[in-house]
N, C-alpha and C positions, 0 to 999 in steps of 0.2 A: 147492296141495293136496298133502298127503302121500300117499305110496303110490299114486299114480295110475299106471296102466300106460302104457307107451309103444308097445306093439305095437298096430297099428291095430284089429284085431278085439277085443282085450281092452279097449282104450280105448272103443270103440263100446259094448260091453256095460256097462262101468263107468258111462259117462255116462247110458245108458238106465236102469240100475237105480237111479241116484241122482237121477232127474228133472232132469238137466242137459243134455238133448239135445232137438233138434227132431225126432228120429226118423230122421235121415239120417246116413250115415257122415261122419266128420270126418278131417282131416289132424292127426296128433299134433303138438301145439305144443311142439316141442323147443326147447331154449335157443337153438340156432343159428337156427332158423326165426323165432323171436320177435325175435332180435337183428336179423335181416334186415329185419323190419318196422320196428323202432325206428330203424334207420339211415336210413329215408326221411323222418323228421321231426325237427325240431330241438326236441324236447320231452323232458324227463327221464321215464324210465319210471315213477318213483314219483309223478309229478304226479297229483293227484286231479282227475278230470273232474267227477264228481258222485256224490252218494249216491243210489242208485236207490231211490225211495221205496216200491216194493213189498216190498223186503227190508231196506232201510236199510243194505245192504252198499255198500262203496266201490268204484267203478270207477276204476281208474287207467289211464294210458296203456299200461302194460305188460300189464295184464289185458285191455284192449281189443285189443292186438296179438295176444295169445293167441287171442282169439275170431276175429280176422281170419285167422289161420293155420288154425284149425279149419274155418272157412267155406270155405276154398279160395282166398282172395285171393292175388293176386300182391303182392309188396312194394310195387310202385308204386301199388297201389290204396289203401294205408293212409292217405295224407294225406286222401283223400276220406272214408274211414270216420271218421277222427279229427275232421274238420271237421263231420261230421254230428252227432257228440256235443257239439261246441262249440255247435251250434245247439240241440240238445235241452236243454242246460244252461240255456238262456234261457227255457224254458217254466216258468211258475209252478206248473203243476198236472199234472206228468208222470204222477203216480199215476192221475189220472182217466182218462187215455188208456189206460194199460196194464191197469188193474184193472177197468175198466167191464164190465158185462154186455153192452154193445152191440158190443164187439169191435174198437174202433179200434186203430190202430197207426201208427208213424211211416212215412211214405213219404219216400224220399230221391230228390230231383230234381237232376240235374246240368246245369249250363250252362257255356258257354264252351269254350275249347280242350281242357279235360280230356276232353270227350266223344270227341274224335278220338284223343287220347293214349292213352286206356284202351279204345278200341273199345266205347263204350257204345251200346246199341241205342236209337235215338230214333225209329225208323220202324216198319216192318211188324212186328206182333206184339210191341210193346215191353213189354206187361204179361205176356208169356209167357216160355217157356224159350228157350235157344239162345245166349245171350251170357254169357260168364263174368263180365264186370264187373258187369252187372246182377244176376246170380244171387248172386254172392259178396259184393259190397258190402252189398246189402240183407240177406243172410243173416248177415253179421258183426254188423250192428246188432241183428238179432233174437236171435242167440246171446248177445250181451252181456246182454240182458234175461232170457234163460233161465238162463244160468250164474251171473251175478252178482245179477241182480234177482229170480231165482226166479219169473219169470213163466211158470208151468207150469199147464196146465189144472186147475182146482179148487184150486190153491194160491195163486199170486200173481195169478191172473186168474180171474174168474168169468164170462167171456164166454159167453153163451148158445150162440152158434154160432161166433164169430170169423170169419175169412175167410182165404183162402190167402196174402194179403199178410203174414201173420205168419210165413211161411217166409222170404220175401224180397220187398221192395217198393222197387225202385230202377229208375229210367228217366231218360232225358235228353230235353231239348227239341230238336226238329228245327229249329234256328234257321235253317238254310239255306232252309227252305220257309215261313218266317214272314214276313208282310208288315209285322210290327210289331217293336218292341224286345222282347227276350226277358224271361222271367219274372223273372230275378234283378235286372233294373233296376227292376222294380215293387216287389219286396219288400225291396230294400235299395238304398242309394245307391252302386251299383257301375257301372263302365263295362261296356258290352256284351262287351268282349273279355276280361273277368276270368273265370277259372275259379271256380265257386262251387257250393256245395251248399245246397239248400233242404230243410228238414225240415217236413213237413206232417202234422197229425194226421188220418189218412185212414181212411175206410171203403173198401170195395171199389169198383172202377170200375163205373159204371152206363152201359151203352151207350145213346146217344141216337139213336134213329131214328124217333121218333114224328112223324108229319106230314111226313116228309121223303121225297119220292119219288125216282125215278131221275134227275130233272133239276130240282132245287129252285131256286127263286129266293131272293133274300136274305131276304125276309120269311118264307118257309117255314123257312129254316134258323134264323133267330132265334126264331121261334115254337116250333119243335121243341126248341131248346136250353132255353128257359125252361119250357115245359110239361113236358118230360121231367125236368128238374132239380127242379121243384116236386113232381111226382107221385112221384118216388123219394125225396123227403125223408121224415123220420120221422113227419110229421103236423103238424096245425095247432099243436100245442104246442111244436114245434121252436123253440129259441131261436135268434135270428139270429146268423150268423157267416160265415166264409169258405166259398166253394165254389170248387173247382178245375175249370175247364172245359178239357179237353184236346181241342182242335180237330184233326180229321184234315186231311190236306193239301187235299182237295177243298173242304171247308167253309171252311177258312182262305183258300184262294185266291180263292173267290168273294166272301167278305165283305171281304177285304182290298182289293178293287177299289173299294169304295164307302164303307167305314167305317174310321175310326180306332179303335184299341182302346178308347179312352175312351167312344166312342159305343156300342160293344157292351156295355161294362160298365154304362152308364146304362140301356140297354134291359133288361138282365138284372136290375138292381136294381128297376126299375119293374114287372117282370113275374114275377119269382120270389117269389110270395107266396101265402099262404092267405087269400083274401078281401082286402078293402081294408085291414084293420088288422093283418095278420100278415106282415110282410116276412121273408123268409128271409136277407136280406143286410142288414148294418147301414149300408152305404153302397155306392156303385158300386165303390169300390176293393176291396170284399170279393169281387167277382167276379174271381178270378184266372184270367187267360186265357193259355194257352200253346198252342203248335202241336207236335203229335207224332203218330206213327202213320203208316200207309201210305195207299194210294190207296183211295177208296171214300167214299160219302156217309154217313159216320158220324163222330160225336164221342163223347166220354165226359164225365161229370161225376163227380167224386170229392167226396163230402160230408165234412165235417170235424167235429171236436169242439172248435172254437174257442170255443164258448160257455163252456168251462171256463177260458178265458183264454189258451189256447195257440195263438196265431196262427202262421202260417208264419214260420219263422226262417231267414234266409239268411246264410251265412258264406263268405267267400272261401277258396279253397284255395291255400296258399302255393306259389309256384313251386319 
């Protein structure tokens, strides 16, 4: 962009006035800072990642690096940001996610050693503030859609309400507290020790605590997961697709003593439905089960817009 100011306050005002901002201050994307990002990946800056369908503008590796700088990413976060867009490029209907009135957006889920390398929050309060990696990796993805895709309220998106995940939506799986193989082994043919990013067309998290008392047994937990996921879905007309079940440590620990992940997925497939003829999942594999969060008898479900053809896409992060 020509004539873009480089002083922080002036840049902040410029972006806001031109509907290129999420409303928060940014780091000026100087040539030096962008070069530091690009130095972390073995990809040319002019490589086209995708044409963002809300604006039909081209997103390149270099323009994404600029967004990562503005978001406050450290250079070592950039491979994860780039891998997220490699995953988003696999979605056949990205426009449906970003432009919809229902307000979905990409969630970025990290697995493998990268979680420790970047200090990603996988535990207590993982959907909230406090961790730079979670905040800025997700924000870089969002800023790319705003600055290049022009996904701005009333312009590139008609979301009736949207949700706070459109500021930033990034978290990791707490694999160390999971009794099962991690998410990225379900969504891609990857080794558990591989660092990976999964992008998922997500609505806001819905806390699942219905029917779950202070000392639940396995059946209470499973029933609560299925009932809460069904009741928080958009209604009987909801087209079946994926659901992401984020099990807290307590629920995962209890269920892991008696159930394989596949058994939980089969239960959720059988019981997440509006009546006998309206399943919310296309198959048991559509129940994506991961472990994350802190201590407490709570889990969450994140509904998806996979009915538009955009299933969760998982991409390894190069070492």
